[in-house]
N, C-alpha and C positions, 0 to 999 in steps of 0.2 A: 504494500500500500504506500503510495507516494504522499508524503506529508509536506505541508506548506513551508515549514521551517527548513526542510531539506532543499526545496526549490530556491528559497532566498539565499541559502549558502552557495548553491550551484551558480546562481547568477553573479554572486560576488566573486567566486573563483574565476568565472569566465571573464568578468570585467577587469580583474586585477592580474590574472595570469599565474597566481600562486596561492597555496594554502596560507602562508604566513601573511601575505598582503590582505587576503580576504579576512583573516582573523582580526587584523588591525582595523579594517573597515567596519566589521560587525561588532567589535568590542568583545571578542572572546579569545580563546587560546587556539594555537595551531593544531594540537591534538584533537580538540573538539571539532574543528572543521574537517579534519581527516576522518574522524569517526562518523560524522554525519554523511560524508560523501560515500563511505563504504556502505552505510545503511541504505543510501539511495540506490547505489548500484545493485545491492542485494534485492531491493524492491523491484527494480526494473529488469533484473536478470541479464544485464549486459553492461560492459564497460562504458563509462561516460567521459572519462578523462584519461589522457595519455601524457606521461612526463616526457618532455623534449628538452634536454639540457636542464636549465634552471626554471623552466616555465611549464605550466600545465596547459595542454591543448585539448579542446573538445573533440570527442569522436563524432561521427555522424549522428548517432543516437543522442549524444549530449547536446549537439547543436539543435536538434529537433525539440528537445525538452526545454532548452532555454528560450526558443522561439515562442513556445506556448506558455512559459512561466509568467510573463508580464500580464497576459490576459487573465490567467488563473488567479494571480495574486491581487490584481485589481478587482476582480469579481469577489474575492474573499474579503477584501477591505470594505467593499460596498456592503456586503452582507453583514459584516460585523458592526459597521456604523449604523445601518438601518435597524438592525435588531436592537442595538443599544438605545436608539431613539424611541423605538416602539415600547421598550421596557421602561421608559420614563427617565432615561439618562439624558439630561439636557446639556450635552457637551459634544464636542467634535473637534477634529483636527483637519485643517486644509493646508496643503502645500501649494503655494501660488508661484508661478514663474511669469515674469513680465519683462517686456522690453523697456529700456530706460525712460523714455518720455511718458509711457504709460505708468511707470512706477511713481513718477513725481507729480502726475496730474490726476489720473483716475483712481489709482490704488489708495492714496491716503483718505480721500472722501469716502470711498466704499468701505474701507476697514474701520473707519471711525463710526460709521453708521451701523456696521455689523456688531461691533463691540458694545454699542449702546443697546442694541436690540437683543443680542445673544452673548452676554458676557462670558459664558462658559466655552465659547468656541475659540479655539486657538488657530491663528493663521501665521504661517511663516512665508517669507518672501525671498526669492533669489532672482537675479536678472539674467536673461538670455534672449538673444534675438531669434526670431524664426529664421530658418526651420529648426534650429537647435531646440527651442522651447517645445516645439511639437514632438520632436524625437523624445524629449524627456517625459512628456505626457504619455506617449505610447509605451515607453520603457518602464513605466510605473514609478518614476521619480517625482511626480507631482500629481495633484488632482485637477488643477486648472492651469491652463496656459493662456496668457493674454498675448495675442498675436495680431499680425496685420499682413495684408497682401495688396498688390496693386492690380486692379482690373485691367485686362488686356495686356498685362506685362508678359513678355516672352519668358522672363525668369520664373514666373509663377504658372506657366502653362504646362509644365511637366506633370503628368498624371501621378507620379510618385510623390509630388508635393501637395496632393489634394487632401481634402478634409472629409471625404465621403464617409469614412468609418467613424467620424467623431460627431459629438453634439456641438453645434455651432450656435452661439448666442451673439447675434449682431449687436454691436454697441454704438458705433458712430462711423461716419465717413469723414475722415480727417483731411481737410484741404491742404494742399501744398502751397507755400508762398515763397517768393524770391526775397532774399535779403541782400542788400547792397550797402556799401559805405554811405554815410549820410551826406557826403559831398559828391556822390556819384552823379553823373549827368541825368540819370533817370530817377533820382531819389524822390522827387516830388510828383512823379507821374501817376501814382495810384495803382495803375495796372501796367503790365508788361507782357509782351509775347516772348517766349523763350528764344526765338530767332533773333530778337534784338540784342541778345547777349552772346552772340556767336563768337565774337572776338575777345571776350573777357576770360581772364584766368578764373578757374573754378576751385571751390573748396567743397569736397564731397564727404558724405557721412558713412554710415555702416555699409558693408559690402553689398547687401541687397539693395539699399537705397542708391548706391553708386551705379549698380547695373541698371536700375530704373532710370536714373538721370541720363545715362548714355543713351538708352532706348528713346526717351522723350526728345533729346537733342537730335539724335539721328533721324527721327521722324520729321524734324524741322529742317533737315538738310545739312547738319554739321555735326562734327564730333567734338565734344567739349575738351578743352585743355585743362586737365585736372592737375593743379600744382600741389595741392595738399589734400590728404585724406585722413580723417580721424573719426572714431566712433563717439567722441566726446562732444556733445552739442555745445557746451560753453566754449570749448576750444574753437569750434566752427565760427561761433558768433564773434569771439575775440579776434580771429583772423580776418573776418569780414570788416569788423570795426577798425582794424589797423590798416585797412585799405589794400589788403593783399589779394582780394578776389571777391567773387559773388558766390552765393549758395542758394540751393533750394532746400527748404526745411518744411516738415509737417508743422501745422499750427500747434499741435500738442507740445512739440519741442520748443517752439518760440515762447509758449506760455511759461515754461519752467526755467527760463534763463533771463538775465538782464541784458537787453539788446542795446547796450551802450555804443554810441557811435555808428549806428546802423539805421537803415530805413527798410520797412517791410512793404512789399508790393504784391498785389494779387496777380496770379498767373492767368492769362487768357490764351487758349481756352482753359477752363478750370481742370485741374488734375487732383484727384482724391485717392486716398488709400482706405481700404476697408479694415476697420479695427474690430476685433471679435474676441470673445472669451470662448475657449475650447475645453471640452472634457470628454471622457469616455462615456458611452451609453450607460454602463452599469453604475458609474460614479454619479451620473446626473440625478439619480434617485436618492442619493445620500443627503439627508437634511442639511448638514453643514455646508456641503458643496452647493446645493440648490440655493441656500440663503446667500452665499457669497456671490453667486452668479446674479441674483436679484439685486444685490447692493452695487455690483459693478455696472449693471444696466441703469440703475438710478443715478449713479455718479456721472455716467455718460450723458444722460438727459440734461443734467445741470450744467 
């Protein structure tokens, strides 16, 4: 009989490559990990791990079991949380992963409202950009992923990057704006076409946003000259304010930084990214997860 605790240990060994590293991650001893792996192999009746030098490698059977483990453990977590709520335990735990501009705008309002309404619910937060955040959700490392994608973007057209297997809670459509130095020739224009900035040096953001910037510019007949690239939005704004280039930023990102020395312009035609909260179907029924999704939606409306 396969036990959930054995699956958790197998996933840790697969992720870290050794019994000792898995033991450190799980907070137990190396002999305990070895013992649980032996018990799991006895349950399945086939070897799951092979030692190659100093690392442990999964057999074909081990790979198959790890593939199914995430869904099994997510379903088990959902069952445990739902049963606890039905039994009258008004508590819960939600692990939330968000991209940086979502963390500084949507998340604080949502979690403040959640704490006021459900003080027994604990929420942890780590930051990751999609598609990494979506991978963490599918891998069982979080219950909710705050993510975004660009409609019609080539970078988001890959079926492997789709969300068909997930519960998608739409939050908002985040408009992109152009940021230029406040002494720029177009600073007072109010609106600007991307093509009007074809000769400008550019400051680009996260890798996904960079790819989208290139796609938008190429659709207007030019390839942007990207002089600087950084995932840090305050750094982008600082570089623009210093007169070193122009940038396209989501409005959520502009809200969370001091735009000193810059002017913000609307892009014509408008370009927007879709911001959503994602979870797994089993987890969507967990009360703490459902409440967190509701609070994120309320925060987006405000």
